[in-house]
C-alpha positions, 0 to 999 in steps of 0.5 A: 455840194462843195466837198473841198476847195484848194488854192495855190500860189503862182510861185509854187513849183507844182500843184501836185499836193493840191490835186492829191488832197482834192482827190482824197476829198472824194470829189466827183467834179473838179472845177479847175480855175488855174493858169496854163502852167498849173492847168497842165500840171493838174491834168497830168496829175489827175491822170497819174492818180487815176482820178477821173472826175467831171473836169471843168477847165477855165477857158484861159487854160484851154489852149491845145498848144500851151496846156493840153499837149504838154499835159498829154492828149490822153490825160485830157480826154473829156475835159469840158471848157468854154471858148470864144476863139477858133482853135488854130489846131482844129482842122475844121477851120483850115479853109475858114476866111478868118483863119486864112487871114490869120495865117497870112498875117503870121506868115508876114509879121510873126513867122516864128509864132507857135500857131498851136498857142491860143494866146497868139489867136487871142492877141491877133483878135484883140488887135483886130478889135483895136484896129476897128476902134482906131479906124472908127476914130478917124483923125480924132484920136483923143482919149475921149473919142477913143473911149466913145468908139470903144464903148459903141461896138455893135455886133462886131465880128472878128476873124478869130471869134467863133461863128455867132460870137460878136463884140458888143459894148456900151457906155455902161458895159465895157465887157466886149463878149457875153457869149461863149461856147462849151466844148469837150476835149476829144482826140487831139 
């Protein structure tokens, strides 16, 4: 049962009053569909209010560097989200071939990058996909051929994607991903 809904404007400086209203509703599940700045505020405010609903966070706002760390690691414990990219802060990827390639790319082209920001991994992975499409085009870089190649990706594995997540497109489905993995935040 949905007991409350609340929306915010991205021009608001804070969403604290929205979180207070949602807590007052008695909700025991919180679907947090916010942009990163407001996700961090919501996580922090939940902790300040000692409100601990089952917290689902959209994957756009699940970056450790730009959301979880600013909100506070302790405040984010147990949050459930979904992901399709490798988390650059997760030590399990330290020796991963794709992560090593990503770090080498950043060392060469973007050494000042915030490597804890998931947006950096996202940009790299999208760029890899675009590179694949352009290489498939060969010398025929017409709009028609670029669209044809972009609509014919089959089981493309990119360095930043989690194992098992593959890019697939067709002439009737341009969405590149149809898989996600659930995750629960624990520790740092």
